[in-house]
N, C-alpha and C positions, 0 to 999 in steps of 0.2 A: 754429607751426601754419599761419600764412598762407603762409609760404615753401613748406611741404609742399603746401598746396592749389594754389598758383600753379604749382609745378613739376609736380605731377601733372596739373593742368588743361592746362598748356602741352604737356606730353608727349602727352596725349590729343588735343589740338587738332592738333598736328603730325602725329600718326599718321593721324587722320581726314582732314586736308587732303592729306597725301601720297597717301593712298589715292584721294581724289577726283581729284587732279591726274593721278595716274598713269592712272586710268580714262579721263579726258578725252584724255590724250596717246595712249593706245592706240586710242581711238575715231578720232581724227584721222588717225593713221598708217594705220588700217584703211581710212579713206575714200580716202587717197591710193593705197593698194594696190588698192582696188577700182576706182579710176579708171584705173589702168594696166592692170588686167585688162580693163576695158571697151574701152580703146584696142586691146588685142590682139584682142579679138573683132571690133571694128568695122573695123579697118584691115588686118588680116592678109591678107585675100583680095585687097583692091584693091591693096595694096602688092605682093603676089606677082604679079598680072597685069601691073602696070606694070613691074616688074622683068623679067618674062618677055618682054614686048614691047620692052623696052629703051627705054621711054618715060621719058627722064630728066626731062623737064619736068614730066610728070604726077607722077612720083615725088617730085620736089622740092616740088611744090605740096602733095601729100599729107603729106609730112613737115613742111612749114611749118605745115600746119593742126594737126598733132599738137603741134607746139612751142608753138602759141598757147594751148593748153589751160592751165588753172590749174596752178601748181606745177611744170609741165614746163619744164625749163631747158635740156635738151640731149638730142639724138638721135644715135645712132651706128649706121649701117647698114653691116654687113660683107657685101660681095658676094663670093660664091665665084667664083673661087678666091682672088683676091688683091687685090681693090679694096675701098675703104671710103669712106663718105660720112658727114660729121658736120655737124650744125646746132646752133646755140646755143652759150652760153658757160657754163663751169663754174668757180665760185668755190671755190678750195680751202679757204676758211675756213667754208664752209657745209656742214652735214651734208646728206646726200642719201640717197634711196632709189633702187634700181636694179631694173629689170624687163626681162628679155630674152625674146624668143620667135622661133622660126624662121619663114622665109618659104618656103612650099612650093607648087609648081605640080603639079597632078594632071592627067594626060592618060591615055595608055595606061600610062604609068609615072609614078612619083612622083619629083619632082625637088626637092631642097632648094637654093634659090637663094641664101639668105643668112640673116642673123640681125640683128634690130633690137633695140637696147638703149635703153631709156627711162630717163632720169635725172631724178628729181623732187627739188625743193628742200624742206627741212624748216624753212626760215626762218620762214615764217608760223606753222607749228605751234609753234615755240619762242616766238614773240612772244605768241601766244595763251596759251601755258602760263605765261609770266611774268606776264601780266596777271591770269590766274586765281589764281595763287599769291599775289600781292599782295592781291587782294580777299579771298581765303579767310582768309589769316593775319590781316589787319586785323580782319575781322569776328569771327573766333574769339577773338582777343586781347581785344577789348572785352567780348565775351560772357563769357569766362573771368574777367576781372577783376571784373566786376560780380557774377557768381555767387559768386566767392570772398569778396568783401566781405560779401555777404548771408549766406553760410554762416558766416563768421567772427563776424558779429554774433550770429547765432542761437546759435552754439556758446559765445560769450562769455556770453550771457544765461542759457542753459540749463545750461552745464557749467563753463566756465572760472572764473566768479566763485565757484562752489561749491568747485571744486578749490583755488582760492586760500585760501578760508576753511579748507578741510581742512588745507592746508599750514601756514597760520598757527596752527591749533589744534595740529597735530603739533609745530610748532616750539616752542610755549609749553608743551607737555605735559611735566610733571615730577612727581616724587613728591609735591610740595606742591599740585598742581592736578589730582589724580586724581578729585576729587569732582564736577567740572563736565563733563557729557557734551557731545559734539559735536551741534549742532542747525543745520540748513541753512534759509535763507530761501527756501522754495519751497512751492508749493501741495501740500496733502496730498490726493493723489488715489490712486485704485487703481493707476494706472500708476506714479506716483512712488514708491509704497511698495514696488515690486518691481523698479525699474530699477537700473542699475549704481551710480548715486550713492547710492541708499539702501543697497545692499549694502555699498559701501565705508564709508558712515557707520556702519552696524551693525557692520561688522568692526572699525572703529576704536574704537567704544564697547565692543565685546566684548573687544578687546585691552586697553582701559583697565581693564575689570573683571578680566581675566586678570592684568594687571600688578599690580593691587591684591592679588590672591591670591598672585602670585609674590613680591611684596615681603614679604607676611606670612610666606610660607614661607622666603624668604631671611633674614628676621630670625631665624627659628628656626634655619635652617641656619647663619647667622653665629654664633649662640650655640654650636651644636654644633661648628662649625669652631674657634671660639675655645677651646672646652673641649678639643677634640682637640689643638689647637696647644699649649695649656698642658700637656696630658698628655705630649705628645712632648718638649716642652722641659724638663719636670720629671721625665721618666722616669728610673727608677734604672738603666736600660740606656743605653749610648751609642747615638746614632742618627746615621747619615750618609745623606744622600740625594744620589745622583749622577744626572746626565743619561744619555741613552742612549749617550753616548761614554765613560761612566765618569769624568766630571769632577765633582768635588764641588760641590754647590749649597747644601747645608744641613748644619749640625752643631749638635746640641743642647748644653745646658750640661754634661750629664754627660760628653759626649765631651771637652769642653775640660778638665773637672776630671780626667778619666782620663788624657789624653795630654799636657795642657799646651798644646795647639794651639788658637789662636783661629780663628774662621771666616774672618776677613779675611786671615789668613796662609795659608790652605790652599785658598781658593776656586779652582775650576777645575783643581785638581791631581788626579792619580790617587791612590786610597787607598794603593797600595803605595809611593808616593814619600814618604809621611809615617809609614810604619810600620816603617822600618828594614829593609825587605825588598828591597834593591836588588841582592843577589847574584844570580848566574845561577840558582841553585837556587830561591831564593824568588821570582824573577821567573817562573820556570816554574810555581811554585805558583799565582801569581795568574792566569797564563794558563789553568791547569787549572780554577781557580775560575770564571773568566769563561765558559769553554767549558761547564762543567757547568750554570751558571745559565742560559745561553742555550739549552741543549739540554733539561735536565731541569726547570728552573724553580726550583731551590732548591739552595743549598749550605750545609752546616752542618759546623762543625769547629772546631778549636783552632788559633790563630795566635800565634806568639811575636812580639809587637809590641815597639816601643820608644817610650818617652815622649820628650817634647821635650828633657828633661835627660839623655837617654841611658840611663835606667834601663830594663831589660828587664822585661816582664811577659807573663803568659799571658792570652789573651782568647778567650772562647767566642763565636764569630760565627755569625750566620745571615744569609745574603744571598739576597734574592728580588727578582724584577723587579716593577715597578709597570706594569700594562698598561692601554691604552686600551680603548674599547668593542670595537674590532676584534681585540683580543687581542695587539696589538703592544707590546713593551716601550718605554716612554717614559722611565722612570726606574728606578733600582735602589736598593733599601733595604738598608742594612747595620746590623744590630743587634749590639751587642757588650756583653760583661760580663766584668769583671775576675775571673778564676778563679785568680789567683796563689796565694791562700791554700789553695784547694782542691787545686791542683796540688802544693803543698808537703805537704799532708795525704796526697795520693795517693802521693807519693814516699815519705813516711814510712811509710804503710801498706804500700807495695810493699817497702820495706826490712824492715819488721817481718815481712812475709810470707815474705821470702827470707833474712833474716839473724837470727841469734840476738842478742837485745837485750843480754844480759849480756856476751858475749865479742866481739860484732861479727863473728863467723864466719858463713859461710853455714849455713843451717839444713837440715833434712832435705830439704825440697822442692827448694831450689836445688842441694843436693849431688847429689840423684838426677838432676836435669836435666844437671848437668855430667858426671855419670858416663855417662849415655846419650850425650852429645856426645863424650866421650873414647872410648867404645867404637865409635861410628860412625867417628870419625877413624882409630882403630887398625885397624878392619876395612878401611878404604880404603887405608891405608898399610902394612897387614900388619905391625903392631907389637904390642907387649904393653901391657897396662894392669894396674897393680898396685892392689889395693884393700885398705886396712888398716882394721880395726875395733879401736878402742882403748877400754878401760874402765879407769878409775882404781881401783886396789886400795884397799879399805878406805875409800873416800870416804864411804860412808853412815855409817860409824862416826865419822869425823871431823866430818861435818856434824851428826850428832845430838849429839856430845860438845861441840864448840866453837861450835855455833850456825850459822845460815844465812849470816850476814854473812861469817864466816871461810870457810865453804864456797864462797861466791861468789868470794871473793878467790883461793881455791885454784884454782877453775875458770879464772879469768882468767889466772893465772900459768901454769897447765898449757897453755892454748891458745897462749900466747906461746911457751912452750918447744917445743911441737910445731911451730908455724909456723916457728921459727928453723931447723929441720932440713930444710926443704923448699926446692926451687927455685921460680922464678917461675911455671912452668906447672902446678905441683901445686896441689891444693886440700885444705885442712883444714876440716872442718865439724863443728859440734856437733849431734848428733842429739837430744840431750835428756839431762837429768841429768848423769851423768859419762861419757857415751858420745861418742866422737869418731870421725869418718870421714876417712880420708886417701885421696885419689885421685892416683895416680902415672901420668900418661899418657906414651906414647911411650917405654916401657922397651925396652932392647935385649936384656935377659936377666932371668930371675926373681930372680937373686941381687941385683939392684939394689934390689928392694923390701926384702930382708933387711938390706942395708946401711943403708937409711933407718931401719928398725926398730931397729937397733943404736944409731944416733945418737940416736934418740928415747929409748931406755932410758937412755943415758948422760946425757942432759940432765935426767932425773928423779933422778939420783944425788944432787945437792946438795939440802939440806933446803929446805923452804918455810917462810918466816917468816909465821906467823899469830898475831896478837895478841901480838907480841914473844916468840913461842915457836917453836922449831925443830920442824918436823913433817916426817917423811920419808914421802913418798908415791911409790909406784911405779905402773906401768901394765902391763896385759896387752894384747898385740897379736895379732890374728888376721889372716892374710894370705891373700888369694885372687888368682889371676892369670888375666887374660883372655888367650887363649881356652882355656887348658889346663884350668882349673877350671870355667869356664862361659862361654857366649857371650851371656848376657843379664844385665842389671843386677840384676834381682830375685834370681835364683839366686846370682849372684856375691856379693851382699850377705849372703845367708843363709849361704853358705859361709865368708865372712870372720867372721861372727858365731859360727859353730860353731867355727872355729879359735881365736877369742878365748877361748871358754869352755874349750877344751882347754889353752890357755896358762895360764889361771887354775888349772886342775887340776894343772898341772905345778909349781905353787908360786908363781905370780904373778911379776911383774917379769920377764916373758919374752915372746918372740914365738913363734908357731907357724904354719907353713904348713898350708894346708888339705889334708886327705887324705880319700878317699872314705868311710873308716870313720867319720869325724866326723859324717856325715849321720845316723847312727843316734842319736848323742847329741842332736843338734839336733832330730831328729824326736821323740825322747822328750820333750824339753823342751816342744816345741809341743803334743804330745799331752797332756802333763800340764796345760798351761795351758788347752787346749780343754776337757778333761774337768772341770777344777777349776771352770770357769764354770757347770757344771750340777750340781756335786756337792751343793749345798744343795737344789736343786730335786728331785733324785733321792734325797735323804735318804741319801747315801753317807757323810756325816761322822758321827763318833761320838766321844763323850767317854769317856776312860779316867780313873780316879781312883786316886791313890796316897795312902795314909794319912799323916797328920802326927800324931805322938804326943809326949807329954810325955817328955823324955829320962830323967828320974829315975824315973818310975813306969810308963812304957809306956802311959799313959792316952791313948785316942783323943780328940784335940781338933778334928780336921777332916781335910780332904783337899784335894789339889791337882788341879784339872781339867786334863787333858792331851788335846789334840785328836788324833784319828787319822782317816785317810781310807782307807776300804776300798772300792776300785773293783772291780766285778765282772770287768773285763777285766784291769786292771793289778795287781790284788791289793792288799795292804796297803802303803800308800805312807808312807815316813818323813816326819815333819814337817820335817826338814831339807831335803827336796826341794821341798815345796810351800808352806811358810810364806814363805820369801824371795820366791818367785814371786807369792804372794798380795799381799805388800807392794808389789812392783813394779807390779802391775796394779791395785791398789786394791781387790781382792777381800777384803782383810783386814778391811775395814769391815763388810760384811754377815756375814762369817764370824765375826768377833769378837763381833758382836751376838748371833749364834746361840749362841755358846759361853757368853756371860754369861747369856742367858735359860735355856738348858738347865741350866747349873750351879746357878743360883739355884733353879729348880724342883726339881732333884734333892735339893739339900741341905735344902730346906724339907720335902720328902717324908720324908727320913730323920729330920729332927728330930721330925716328928709320929709316926713309927713307933717310934723308940727313946727319945724323951724327952730325948735328949742335946742340949746346946747346941753343935752342930758348926758349924765355920767352913769355908767353901769359898774356896780361893785360885785366882785366875784370872790368867794372864799377859796383859798389855796391851802391844801393840807401840807404838813411838813414833808411827807413822802413825795408828794407831787413837786414840791419846791426843790427838793434835793435831786430830782431826776436829772440825769446828765443832759437830756434834750429839752429841758424846761424853757430856757431863754429862746432857743431857736424855734420852739413851738409857738411862743408868744409872738415873735417877730413874723412868723408865717401867717398866723391868724389875723394879725393886724393888717398885713399886706393884702390878704385875700378879701377881708371885709371892708377894706378901705376906710377903717375907723382911725381917727387920730388918736395917738397914744395918750393924750391928756384926758380923754374921756373914758379911759379904762382904769379902774381902781382895784387893786388886788388887796384883799383882806388877809393879813398874816396873823396867826395866833401869837399871843404874847410869849409863849414858851419857845417859839422858833428863834426869836431874836437873841435868846441867851446862848445859842450855839455859835459862839464867836470864832468861826472857822474862816479860813481863807476862801473856801468855796462860797460860803454864805455872803461874805463881804463882796465877792466878785459878782454874784447874782444881783445883789441890791444895787451895786454901782451900775451894772448894765441896764437895769430897769429904770434907774433914775436918769441915766444918760439918754434913754429912749424917750423920756417924758411921761412914763407911766406913773400914776399915783399909787402910793403905798399907804395902807391903813392898818393900825393895830386893832384887832378884833378882840372883844370880850376883855378889855383892859381891867385889871384889878382882881381877876379870878385866879391868876397863876402866881409863879414866883416872880414878883415885880423886880425889874432891874432897870431903874430909871436912868442909870448911866448910859445904857445902850441907846436910849431915845435920841441922844444928841450925836451918837456915833453913826447912825443910819439915816438915810434921807426919807423919813416918814413925812406924810402930808396930813394924815387924819388919825384921830384916836377915838375909838368907839367905846362908850361906857356900857358895861354889861347891864342887861335889863333887870337883873336881880337887885341892883342898887337903885335903879330908877323907879321900880314899882313901889318901893317903900319910902320914897323920898319925902312924902308928906307926913306919914305916920312916924317914921324913925328919924330922930335927930342925928344919929350916927351916920345913917345912909346919906342924909342931907349934907352933913359936913364932909363926908367922903366925896360925894359928887362935886361939891363946891371946890374942894381941894384939887380934884382931877382936872376940872375945867381951868382953874387958875394955873396949875402946873403946865397944862398943855399949851395954853396961850403964851406962857413965859418961854416956851420952846418953839413958838411960832407954829403950833399945830392947830388945825381945825378940830372941833369936837362934835361927834354925833352921839346922841343919846338914844339907845335902843329901848324898846318895850314901853313906849308912851301910849297909855290907854285912856287917860282921863285929862280933862282940861286943866285941873290944878297942877298936874305934873308938868304940862307944857308951860304954864304960867311961871312955875318955879324955875324952869330951865331958862326962860326968857329973862327973868330977873337976874340970873347969874351969867347972862351973856353966852349961853350955849349956842353954838352955830347952827347945828342941824338936828332934826328929830326924825324918828322912825318908829312905827308901831301901829297897833290896831286902831288907835284914835284917828288915824288918817285912812288906812285901808289894810285889810288882811293880805297876805301873799296870795296872788291869783295867777291863773295861766296867762300867757301872753295876749290871747284874744280878749280876755276880760280886762286885763290891764289897759289895753288900747281903748276899750269902751270907757273905763273909769277916767283915763287921762283926757279923753275928748270931752266927757261931761264936765270934768273939773275945769277945763280951759274955758268952755262956753259959759258956765255959770259964774265963775269967779274971775275970769280973765287971768287966771293963774296968779292972782294976788293973794288969795287965801284958800284954804282947803276945807272941804266938807268931811264929816266923818264917813268912814266906809260903812 
C-alpha cells in the first residue's frame, strides 16, 4: 500500500513540477523574445539611417549597444548586396534564440538596405530552470513522504488491522468453527454500520450462515449421492461411464460380472476395444452409434459382445450423453443387459413360427414366403416354378387306428422320403396334418415337376415300419406350374390343391397336373365348406331315421339317426361330401352336439307317444369322441331331454378302439357308468383288434352292409358273417346286421341267430315326420310283431 501511495504521489509530484517548470521556462523564453522585439522596434530606424548614410562608426556603436543588452551574445548585419558585419561570440554548446528584421530606408522610394539577425543565449534560462527543478522536486518529495506516512497510519488504524483480522478469521474458518461470527474492534457508529468494512463483515458472516446451510444440504446430498452410487454399483444392469472422448472412466460390479473385465484393466479404453467388435463392420457400427448419440441424443439396440473368456453373448444397450448446464456432453452413459436367454427364446420362437416342430420342415408361413421369393426370381429370370401339393393317403385311418405316436413317426419318415427326392434349391414344407408342399424353383420345363413327383411316389412304395408292423402308405400329388397355371402364389396354391384332390379321385398314389376344369371341383369344395359353417345357424341340417328291428320277430326296438344337409342352393348334399370336411374343419363338434340333442329329443317324444322303449343310435366321429367336453356334453343333453341313458346308443368306429390311450379308456368308463350303450360300427372293415372287444364295455356289434349284401351269393361272406355273430355272442355282444334288403338275407340272419337287422327291407332313412307316420302304420297293421317292407 505504501509503495502504491509513494508511486502515485511521486508521479503526481513529477507531473505538477513538470508543468510548473515548463510554465516558467516558457515565461523566460517569452521575455527573451519580447526583448528582441523591443530591440527591433527601438533600433531599426537608427540602424537604417546609419547604414543609409554609411556611417560605419555610428553603426558599430549602435550594434555594440545592442550586444551589451542581457542574453544578447551575437549580432549579424547583412548589408545588401554582399557585405556582412558580425559582433559577439557564439558558443556552439549553448542553445540560442534567433530574431531577424530588415533595415529599410524610406524617401520617395522604399529601400531595403540589409537584415539584422540577433542571437540570444538561453544559458541563464537553463540555469534558472535547473535550480527551480531541484527546489520543486525536493519540496514535493518531502511533502509526499510525510503525507504518505500519515495516510498509511490512518489506513492501518481504520482499515488494515480490520482486514488482517478478517483474513485471520477467514484462514481459521472451517466446518468446526462455524458457530463463531466475525466481530471487528471498532466503534459502533451510524457511519461504521454502513461502510465497506461493515459490509464485508456482514458478507462474511452471511457466507458463514450460508455455508452452514450448504453443509447441511451437502450432508443430505452426500447421502443421496451415496445411495445413487450404491444403486449404480449394485444395479442389475451393467453400467459404463465414458468421458467426452469415449474413454472408460467407470464400470460397476454388474459389468465386471457380465464381461469378466475389471475396471483397472479397461480404464481409458474405448468400449469397442473390450467388446470383441474390432472388425471393420463392427467398427463401423460403433461409429454409427457415436454419430447417432451425438446427433440424436440416444442410441438403443442390441450388440453381440464378447466376454473376457471369449464367450459370445447378446447385450441390450442404451447409450446416452451426460450433459452440463450448457447442454454440452461431458460424459457418456452406457447401460447394458444380458439378453442371451431372451435371444435364444426369440430364435426358438422364430423357428417355431417358421418351422414345423415335428418334422423340422418349413411351415406354411415360411413356405409361402419362399414361394413368393421363387416366383419373383422366376419372373425376373423368365423361368418356371413348380408347386406340388401332397397329401398322405389314408393317414387319418392309420392315425386313428395305430395312435398319434405312430402317426407322428409316419409323418417324420414321410418328410424324410420327400426331402430325399429334391435338390438343394427346392423346398419341402409341412402345411399341417398330413399335407406337404414342395416348391421347385428355376424349372426349364413342366415335365421336370412330373419327374420329381414320380420319384416321390417311388419312395413311398417301400412299407413304413410302425410299432414293428409294416404299413403301406401312398401319397397323392397335385402339380401347378408358374406362370402357365397362375402368376400369383395364392392362386397357384389353390390350383395345386385342386389337382391333388383330382389325384385322389383317380385312385390315390398318383400325381395330377392342374387343368382349368379342376377349378369347378375346388370351387365346389370351398362352397360346401363356406355354406356348412352356416348350416346350423340357418337350420339346414336334418336328421333322418332308419328303423332297427328284432331279426326274428320284426319288432321295432329303435332307430339309427342319420344326418342330412338340405341346402336351398346346392340341394340335398350327401354326408360323404360334408362329413369329412366337417371333421377337417372342426365343425363336426357343434354338428355332432346338435345331432345328439335332436336325436335324444325325438326318441323321447316317440317313447311318450307310443309307449315303446325305443333306443336311438347315433354315430360319433373320432374327433368328436376325443373332444375334451364330449362326456359333459352327453350328460347335459341327457339331462335336458330327460332321456334315460340306457336308450342312447353311441356307434363308435372300429378304428377308434385301437387308440388304447388313458383318455379313451376314461371316456368309455364314464359312458358305461352312466348306462349309455356302446356299439362298434362297420365291424370287419378296418384293422380288427379283437382283443380290445373284451377290454371295453361294448354292448352291440354292427356287421357292415358290404358283408350282408352278398351273404347269399358269396360263401366267403356267409362264413365271415357267421363267424362274426358267433364271436360276438361269445363275448356277450348283441349283433346288428346292416344293409338287409331282401327276405333271404333276413332268413339267413335268423338261421344264424343274428339279434337285430337294419336296411331297406324294413324302411329307408326318412325324416322324423315320415318316420313317425311309418312307425304308427307299422304298429296298427302288425301290432309291432312283424314289419312290412318300406
